[in-house]
Biopython code that builds the backbone (N, CA, C, O; Angstrom):
import numpy as np
from Bio.PDB.StructureBuilder import StructureBuilder

atoms = [
    (1, "MET", "N", (-116.823, 175.490, 57.938)),
    (1, "MET", "CA", (-117.571, 176.102, 57.351)),
    (1, "MET", "C", (-119.085, 175.265, 56.636)),
    (1, "MET", "O", (-118.902, 174.106, 56.265)),
    (2, "PHE", "N", (-120.346, 175.788, 56.484)),
    (2, "PHE", "CA", (-121.171, 174.432, 55.785)),
    (2, "PHE", "C", (-122.036, 175.183, 54.454)),
    (2, "PHE", "O", (-123.066, 175.855, 54.498)),
    (3, "ASP", "N", (-121.332, 174.855, 53.471)),
    (3, "ASP", "CA", (-121.189, 175.045, 51.805)),
    (3, "ASP", "C", (-123.139, 174.567, 51.762)),
    (3, "ASP", "O", (-123.707, 173.492, 51.956)),
    (4, "TYR", "N", (-123.849, 176.463, 51.289)),
    (4, "TYR", "CA", (-124.867, 176.538, 51.606)),
    (4, "TYR", "C", (-125.715, 175.832, 49.246)),
    (4, "TYR", "O", (-126.660, 175.202, 48.770)),
    (5, "THR", "N", (-124.580, 176.514, 48.808)),
    (5, "THR", "CA", (-124.355, 176.223, 47.735)),
    (5, "THR", "C", (-124.391, 173.731, 46.805)),
    (5, "THR", "O", (-124.707, 173.119, 45.784)),
    (6, "LEU", "N", (-123.909, 173.523, 47.979)),
    (6, "LEU", "CA", (-124.762, 171.829, 48.291)),
    (6, "LEU", "C", (-125.555, 171.736, 48.705)),
    (6, "LEU", "O", (-125.847, 170.552, 48.540)),
    (7, "VAL", "N", (-126.590, 172.373, 49.453)),
    (7, "VAL", "CA", (-127.638, 172.182, 50.174)),
    (7, "VAL", "C", (-128.336, 172.551, 48.729)),
    (7, "VAL", "O", (-128.777, 171.589, 48.100)),
    (8, "LYS", "N", (-128.497, 174.076, 48.054)),
    (8, "LYS", "CA", (-129.161, 173.915, 47.290)),
    (8, "LYS", "C", (-129.516, 173.371, 45.863)),
    (8, "LYS", "O", (-130.561, 173.525, 45.231)),
    (9, "GLU", "N", (-127.885, 172.404, 45.374)),
    (9, "GLU", "CA", (-128.271, 171.977, 45.109)),
    (9, "GLU", "C", (-128.265, 170.569, 45.140)),
    (9, "GLU", "O", (-128.211, 169.754, 44.218)),
    (10, "SER", "N", (-128.311, 170.467, 46.006)),
    (10, "SER", "CA", (-129.456, 169.422, 46.365)),
    (10, "SER", "C", (-131.047, 168.893, 46.529)),
    (10, "SER", "O", (-131.516, 167.755, 46.499)),
    (11, "TYR", "N", (-131.653, 170.165, 46.707)),
    (11, "TYR", "CA", (-132.638, 169.951, 46.586)),
    (11, "TYR", "C", (-133.009, 170.211, 45.139)),
    (11, "TYR", "O", (-134.107, 169.760, 44.814)),
    (12, "ASP", "N", (-132.430, 170.742, 44.357)),
    (12, "ASP", "CA", (-132.897, 171.324, 42.892)),
    (12, "ASP", "C", (-132.662, 169.908, 42.089)),
    (12, "ASP", "O", (-133.516, 169.333, 41.413)),
    (13, "GLU", "N", (-131.790, 169.630, 42.236)),
    (13, "GLU", "CA", (-131.978, 167.504, 42.049)),
    (13, "GLU", "C", (-132.891, 166.642, 42.360)),
    (13, "GLU", "O", (-133.385, 165.804, 41.605)),
    (14, "VAL", "N", (-133.301, 166.954, 44.228)),
    (14, "VAL", "CA", (-134.410, 166.202, 44.305)),
    (14, "VAL", "C", (-136.078, 166.656, 43.716)),
    (14, "VAL", "O", (-137.111, 166.001, 43.583)),
    (15, "SER", "N", (-135.783, 167.852, 43.505)),
    (15, "SER", "CA", (-138.237, 167.907, 43.256)),
    (15, "SER", "C", (-137.697, 168.257, 41.524)),
    (15, "SER", "O", (-138.358, 169.046, 40.849)),
    (16, "LYS", "N", (-136.788, 167.759, 41.106)),
    (16, "LYS", "CA", (-136.783, 166.995, 39.356)),
    (16, "LYS", "C", (-137.588, 166.181, 39.821)),
    (16, "LYS", "O", (-138.553, 166.344, 39.074)),
    (17, "ILE", "N", (-137.955, 165.175, 40.760)),
    (17, "ILE", "CA", (-139.055, 163.802, 40.751)),
    (17, "ILE", "C", (-139.107, 163.796, 42.355)),
    (17, "ILE", "O", (-138.863, 162.802, 43.039)),
    (18, "TYR", "N", (-139.433, 164.947, 42.806)),
    (18, "TYR", "CA", (-139.606, 165.116, 44.491)),
    (18, "TYR", "C", (-141.875, 164.619, 43.400)),
    (18, "TYR", "O", (-142.679, 163.689, 43.350)),
    (19, "ASP", "N", (-141.711, 166.096, 42.838)),
    (19, "ASP", "CA", (-143.700, 165.899, 42.562)),
    (19, "ASP", "C", (-144.122, 164.470, 41.785)),
    (19, "ASP", "O", (-145.320, 164.429, 41.505)),
    (20, "LYS", "N", (-143.183, 163.054, 41.309)),
    (20, "LYS", "CA", (-143.816, 162.418, 40.833)),
    (20, "LYS", "C", (-143.654, 161.815, 41.045)),
    (20, "LYS", "O", (-143.972, 160.920, 40.261)),
    (21, "ASP", "N", (-142.866, 161.319, 42.506)),
    (21, "ASP", "CA", (-142.627, 160.484, 43.624)),
    (21, "ASP", "C", (-144.407, 160.191, 45.167)),
    (21, "ASP", "O", (-145.147, 159.363, 45.700)),
    (22, "VAL", "N", (-144.008, 161.790, 45.057)),
    (22, "VAL", "CA", (-145.180, 161.728, 46.394)),
    (22, "VAL", "C", (-146.498, 161.698, 45.692)),
    (22, "VAL", "O", (-147.565, 161.905, 46.269)),
    (23, "LEU", "N", (-146.385, 161.452, 44.522)),
    (23, "LEU", "CA", (-148.438, 161.586, 43.743)),
    (23, "LEU", "C", (-148.741, 160.286, 42.984)),
    (23, "LEU", "O", (-149.749, 160.119, 42.297)),
    (24, "SER", "N", (-147.297, 158.943, 43.271)),
    (24, "SER", "CA", (-147.354, 157.715, 42.902)),
    (24, "SER", "C", (-146.860, 157.369, 43.258)),
    (24, "SER", "O", (-145.880, 156.849, 42.724)),
    (25, "ASN", "N", (-147.237, 157.349, 45.119)),
    (25, "ASN", "CA", (-147.369, 156.306, 46.818)),
    (25, "ASN", "C", (-148.655, 156.599, 47.297)),
    (25, "ASN", "O", (-149.131, 157.519, 47.962)),
    (26, "LYS", "N", (-149.011, 155.764, 46.881)),
    (26, "LYS", "CA", (-149.956, 155.928, 47.276)),
    (26, "LYS", "C", (-150.833, 156.240, 48.443)),
    (26, "LYS", "O", (-152.000, 156.616, 48.563)),
    (27, "ASN", "N", (-149.603, 155.874, 49.475)),
    (27, "ASN", "CA", (-150.479, 157.506, 50.775)),
    (27, "ASN", "C", (-149.686, 158.297, 51.153)),
    (27, "ASN", "O", (-149.483, 158.536, 52.344)),
    (28, "PHE", "N", (-149.184, 158.763, 50.334)),
    (28, "PHE", "CA", (-148.712, 160.298, 49.668)),
    (28, "PHE", "C", (-149.567, 160.713, 49.164)),
    (28, "PHE", "O", (-150.336, 161.397, 49.838)),
    (29, "TYR", "N", (-149.826, 160.511, 47.830)),
    (29, "TYR", "CA", (-151.498, 160.739, 47.388)),
    (29, "TYR", "C", (-151.610, 161.319, 48.502)),
    (29, "TYR", "O", (-150.928, 162.248, 48.934)),
    (30, "TYR", "N", (-152.781, 160.589, 49.162)),
    (30, "TYR", "CA", (-154.723, 160.415, 49.930)),
    (30, "TYR", "C", (-154.172, 161.811, 50.809)),
    (30, "TYR", "O", (-155.000, 162.623, 51.221)),
    (31, "LEU", "N", (-152.303, 162.049, 51.114)),
    (31, "LEU", "CA", (-151.867, 163.129, 52.455)),
    (31, "LEU", "C", (-152.377, 164.400, 51.106)),
    (31, "LEU", "O", (-152.946, 165.379, 51.589)),
    (32, "TYR", "N", (-152.269, 164.417, 50.095)),
    (32, "TYR", "CA", (-152.082, 165.500, 49.522)),
    (32, "TYR", "C", (-153.102, 165.628, 49.074)),
    (32, "TYR", "O", (-153.486, 166.797, 49.037)),
    (33, "LEU", "N", (-153.926, 164.712, 48.594)),
    (33, "LEU", "CA", (-155.303, 165.543, 48.617)),
    (33, "LEU", "C", (-156.367, 165.690, 49.828)),
    (33, "LEU", "O", (-157.484, 165.853, 49.337)),
    (34, "GLU", "N", (-156.394, 165.688, 50.878)),
    (34, "GLU", "CA", (-156.056, 165.545, 51.763)),
    (34, "GLU", "C", (-156.000, 167.511, 51.614)),
    (34, "GLU", "O", (-156.847, 168.379, 51.401)),
    (35, "ALA", "N", (-154.605, 167.496, 51.853)),
    (35, "ALA", "CA", (-153.960, 168.681, 52.133)),
    (35, "ALA", "C", (-155.186, 169.081, 50.705)),
    (35, "ALA", "O", (-156.385, 168.994, 50.970)),
    (36, "LEU", "N", (-154.998, 169.264, 50.077)),
    (36, "LEU", "CA", (-155.706, 170.121, 48.918)),
    (36, "LEU", "C", (-157.083, 170.217, 49.725)),
    (36, "LEU", "O", (-157.377, 171.337, 50.143)),
    (37, "ASP", "N", (-158.162, 168.911, 50.047)),
    (37, "ASP", "CA", (-159.317, 169.340, 50.663)),
    (37, "ASP", "C", (-159.308, 170.420, 52.054)),
    (37, "ASP", "O", (-160.211, 170.513, 52.885)),
    (38, "TYR", "N", (-158.133, 171.116, 52.031)),
    (38, "TYR", "CA", (-157.834, 171.325, 54.393)),
    (38, "TYR", "C", (-157.829, 172.867, 53.328)),
    (38, "TYR", "O", (-158.328, 173.860, 53.858)),
    (39, "LEU", "N", (-157.263, 173.026, 51.850)),
    (39, "LEU", "CA", (-156.878, 174.341, 51.976)),
    (39, "LEU", "C", (-158.382, 175.238, 51.057)),
    (39, "LEU", "O", (-158.863, 176.362, 51.205)),
    (40, "PHE", "N", (-158.807, 173.819, 49.914)),
    (40, "PHE", "CA", (-159.361, 174.336, 49.212)),
    (40, "PHE", "C", (-161.217, 175.267, 50.611)),
    (40, "PHE", "O", (-161.865, 176.313, 50.652)),
    (41, "SER", "N", (-161.187, 174.584, 51.003)),
    (41, "SER", "CA", (-162.446, 175.057, 52.227)),
    (41, "SER", "C", (-161.783, 176.434, 53.080)),
    (41, "SER", "O", (-162.226, 176.916, 54.122)),
    (42, "GLN", "N", (-160.547, 176.906, 52.263)),
    (42, "GLN", "CA", (-159.670, 177.507, 53.614)),
    (42, "GLN", "C", (-160.170, 179.133, 52.717)),
    (42, "GLN", "O", (-160.415, 180.148, 53.369)),
    (43, "PHE", "N", (-160.210, 179.114, 51.919)),
    (43, "PHE", "CA", (-160.051, 180.309, 50.389)),
    (43, "PHE", "C", (-161.037, 179.846, 49.602)),
    (43, "PHE", "O", (-161.480, 178.697, 49.569)),
    (44, "LYS", "N", (-161.402, 180.879, 48.904)),
    (44, "LYS", "CA", (-163.384, 181.217, 47.888)),
    (44, "LYS", "C", (-162.318, 182.275, 47.009)),
    (44, "LYS", "O", (-161.421, 183.009, 47.424)),
    (45, "LYS", "N", (-162.920, 181.966, 45.359)),
    (45, "LYS", "CA", (-162.822, 182.752, 44.626)),
    (45, "LYS", "C", (-162.098, 184.097, 45.008)),
    (45, "LYS", "O", (-162.899, 184.416, 45.886)),
    (46, "GLY", "N", (-160.996, 185.330, 45.005)),
    (46, "GLY", "CA", (-160.841, 186.307, 44.439)),
    (46, "GLY", "C", (-159.939, 185.849, 46.498)),
    (46, "GLY", "O", (-159.095, 186.612, 46.969)),
    (47, "ASP", "N", (-160.268, 184.966, 47.029)),
    (47, "ASP", "CA", (-159.137, 185.614, 47.893)),
    (47, "ASP", "C", (-157.660, 186.412, 47.601)),
    (47, "ASP", "O", (-157.190, 186.652, 46.488)),
    (48, "VAL", "N", (-157.384, 186.570, 48.213)),
    (48, "VAL", "CA", (-155.026, 185.762, 47.908)),
    (48, "VAL", "C", (-154.543, 184.917, 48.464)),
    (48, "VAL", "O", (-155.216, 183.961, 48.848)),
    (49, "VAL", "N", (-153.763, 184.971, 48.592)),
    (49, "VAL", "CA", (-153.236, 183.473, 48.684)),
    (49, "VAL", "C", (-151.241, 184.274, 48.430)),
    (49, "VAL", "O", (-150.678, 184.595, 47.384)),
    (50, "LEU", "N", (-150.661, 184.338, 50.090)),
    (50, "LEU", "CA", (-149.220, 183.956, 49.615)),
    (50, "LEU", "C", (-148.673, 182.648, 49.970)),
    (50, "LEU", "O", (-148.902, 182.525, 51.173)),
    (51, "ASP", "N", (-148.006, 181.501, 49.496)),
    (51, "ASP", "CA", (-147.309, 180.692, 49.318)),
    (51, "ASP", "C", (-145.558, 180.903, 50.156)),
    (51, "ASP", "O", (-144.730, 181.022, 49.253)),
    (52, "LEU", "N", (-145.102, 180.947, 51.107)),
    (52, "LEU", "CA", (-144.144, 181.351, 51.085)),
    (52, "LEU", "C", (-143.415, 179.740, 51.805)),
    (52, "LEU", "O", (-143.981, 179.006, 52.615)),
    (53, "GLY", "N", (-142.124, 179.557, 51.237)),
    (53, "GLY", "CA", (-141.441, 177.798, 51.898)),
    (53, "GLY", "C", (-143.126, 176.623, 51.091)),
    (53, "GLY", "O", (-143.790, 175.695, 51.553)),
    (54, "CYS", "N", (-143.152, 177.522, 49.545)),
    (54, "CYS", "CA", (-144.358, 176.347, 49.007)),
    (54, "CYS", "C", (-143.116, 174.804, 48.736)),
    (54, "CYS", "O", (-143.706, 173.726, 48.666)),
    (55, "GLY", "N", (-141.773, 174.750, 48.621)),
    (55, "GLY", "CA", (-141.318, 174.060, 47.887)),
    (55, "GLY", "C", (-140.828, 174.238, 46.285)),
    (55, "GLY", "O", (-139.983, 174.841, 45.624)),
    (56, "THR", "N", (-142.138, 173.129, 46.093)),
    (56, "THR", "CA", (-142.087, 172.801, 44.433)),
    (56, "THR", "C", (-143.338, 173.831, 44.090)),
    (56, "THR", "O", (-143.416, 174.591, 43.124)),
    (57, "GLY", "N", (-144.341, 173.627, 45.214)),
    (57, "GLY", "CA", (-145.633, 174.516, 44.480)),
    (57, "GLY", "C", (-146.138, 173.301, 43.747)),
    (57, "GLY", "O", (-146.442, 173.361, 42.555)),
    (58, "LEU", "N", (-146.272, 171.653, 44.817)),
    (58, "LEU", "CA", (-147.583, 171.112, 44.425)),
    (58, "LEU", "C", (-149.605, 171.583, 44.773)),
    (58, "LEU", "O", (-150.735, 171.434, 44.307)),
    (59, "GLU", "N", (-149.017, 172.055, 45.647)),
    (59, "GLU", "CA", (-149.496, 172.502, 46.086)),
    (59, "GLU", "C", (-150.642, 173.925, 45.653)),
    (59, "GLU", "O", (-151.867, 173.955, 45.536)),
    (60, "ALA", "N", (-149.583, 174.996, 45.502)),
    (60, "ALA", "CA", (-149.896, 176.742, 45.185)),
    (60, "ALA", "C", (-150.819, 176.898, 44.069)),
    (60, "ALA", "O", (-151.723, 177.703, 43.846)),
    (61, "ILE", "N", (-150.204, 175.620, 43.248)),
    (61, "ILE", "CA", (-150.680, 175.916, 41.705)),
    (61, "ILE", "C", (-152.491, 175.105, 41.301)),
    (61, "ILE", "O", (-153.304, 175.432, 40.436)),
    (62, "PRO", "N", (-152.561, 173.909, 42.434)),
    (62, "PRO", "CA", (-153.943, 174.636, 42.295)),
    (62, "PRO", "C", (-154.751, 174.563, 42.644)),
    (62, "PRO", "O", (-155.853, 174.205, 42.229)),
    (63, "LEU", "N", (-154.093, 175.142, 44.145)),
    (63, "LEU", "CA", (-155.120, 176.464, 44.878)),
    (63, "LEU", "C", (-155.109, 177.637, 44.506)),
    (63, "LEU", "O", (-156.065, 178.352, 44.809)),
    (64, "ALA", "N", (-153.273, 178.515, 43.218)),
    (64, "ALA", "CA", (-153.985, 178.992, 42.221)),
    (64, "ALA", "C", (-155.189, 179.964, 41.744)),
    (64, "ALA", "O", (-155.558, 181.135, 41.654)),
    (65, "LEU", "N", (-155.619, 178.249, 41.439)),
    (65, "LEU", "CA", (-156.914, 178.378, 40.328)),
    (65, "LEU", "C", (-157.868, 178.225, 40.925)),
    (65, "LEU", "O", (-158.863, 178.191, 40.202)),
    (66, "LYS", "N", (-158.164, 178.045, 42.538)),
    (66, "LYS", "CA", (-159.733, 178.011, 42.962)),
    (66, "LYS", "C", (-159.601, 179.064, 43.240)),
    (66, "LYS", "O", (-160.598, 179.482, 43.829)),
    (67, "VAL", "N", (-158.329, 180.263, 43.042)),
    (67, "VAL", "CA", (-159.143, 181.733, 44.092)),
    (67, "VAL", "C", (-159.515, 182.651, 42.896)),
    (67, "VAL", "O", (-160.568, 183.287, 42.896)),
    (68, "GLU", "N", (-158.328, 182.717, 41.543)),
    (68, "GLU", "CA", (-159.042, 183.605, 40.804)),
    (68, "GLU", "C", (-160.018, 183.690, 40.243)),
    (68, "GLU", "O", (-160.889, 182.821, 40.206)),
    (69, "GLU", "N", (-160.044, 184.875, 39.644)),
    (69, "GLU", "CA", (-161.126, 185.363, 39.607)),
    (69, "GLU", "C", (-161.885, 185.835, 37.802)),
    (69, "GLU", "O", (-162.889, 186.306, 37.268)),
    (70, "SER", "N", (-160.278, 185.179, 37.455)),
    (70, "SER", "CA", (-160.823, 185.602, 35.951)),
    (70, "SER", "C", (-159.919, 184.508, 35.338)),
    (70, "SER", "O", (-159.650, 183.583, 36.105)),
    (71, "GLN", "N", (-159.286, 184.438, 33.805)),
    (71, "GLN", "CA", (-158.743, 183.918, 33.118)),
    (71, "GLN", "C", (-157.032, 184.118, 33.131)),
    (71, "GLN", "O", (-156.239, 183.519, 32.404)),
    (72, "SER", "N", (-156.607, 185.479, 34.527)),
    (72, "SER", "CA", (-155.782, 185.748, 33.769)),
    (72, "SER", "C", (-154.755, 185.791, 35.582)),
    (72, "SER", "O", (-155.162, 186.761, 36.221)),
    (73, "HIS", "N", (-153.989, 185.239, 36.129)),
    (73, "HIS", "CA", (-153.673, 185.527, 37.027)),
    (73, "HIS", "C", (-152.445, 185.936, 37.488)),
    (73, "HIS", "O", (-151.944, 186.904, 36.915)),
    (74, "LYS", "N", (-151.917, 185.483, 38.283)),
    (74, "LYS", "CA", (-149.831, 185.751, 38.599)),
    (74, "LYS", "C", (-150.524, 184.530, 39.561)),
    (74, "LYS", "O", (-151.459, 184.120, 40.249)),
    (75, "ILE", "N", (-148.758, 184.279, 38.768)),
    (75, "ILE", "CA", (-148.539, 182.949, 39.793)),
    (75, "ILE", "C", (-147.190, 182.994, 40.126)),
    (75, "ILE", "O", (-146.985, 181.980, 39.459)),
    (76, "LEU", "N", (-145.343, 183.439, 40.851)),
    (76, "LEU", "CA", (-144.890, 184.007, 41.035)),
    (76, "LEU", "C", (-143.624, 183.229, 41.613)),
    (76, "LEU", "O", (-143.619, 182.913, 42.803)),
    (77, "ASN", "N", (-142.642, 182.944, 40.852)),
    (77, "ASN", "CA", (-141.578, 182.077, 42.067)),
    (77, "ASN", "C", (-140.369, 182.699, 41.642)),
    (77, "ASN", "O", (-140.058, 182.821, 40.458)),
    (78, "LYS", "N", (-139.675, 183.099, 42.623)),
    (78, "LYS", "CA", (-138.539, 183.684, 43.675)),
    (78, "LYS", "C", (-137.786, 182.905, 44.402)),
    (78, "LYS", "O", (-137.922, 182.602, 45.587)),
    (79, "GLU", "N", (-137.111, 182.640, 43.769)),
    (79, "GLU", "CA", (-135.891, 182.009, 44.809)),
    (79, "GLU", "C", (-134.920, 182.607, 45.694)),
    (79, "GLU", "O", (-134.186, 183.322, 45.012)),
    (80, "LEU", "N", (-134.569, 182.631, 46.999)),
    (80, "LEU", "CA", (-133.780, 183.005, 47.554)),
    (80, "LEU", "C", (-133.041, 182.865, 48.326)),
    (80, "LEU", "O", (-132.256, 183.773, 48.600)),
]
sb = StructureBuilder()
sb.init_structure("model")
sb.init_model(0)
sb.init_chain("A")
sb.init_seg("    ")
for serial, (resi, resn, name, xyz) in enumerate(atoms, 1):
    if name == "N":
        sb.init_residue(resn, " ", resi, " ")
    sb.init_atom(name, np.array(xyz, "f"), 0.0, 1.0, " ", f" {name:<3s}", serial, name[0])
structure = sb.get_structure()
């Protein structure tokens, strides 16, 4: 039988260093900036964005800040 708990624990461990590793690698950092540029071009202030399966949320936070209308915004984190 497949042990999903082990998979979850493995991803939890990797997620602790994933963003730092991605942003410290110049090639990944370039792709990250390209992804953000594209996402920013698709949304404007006031839009509603639902990000499913966003992993660590590396792109979700800057995008949430782009589309917010006021200083108060909601960022929900629900692990399924």
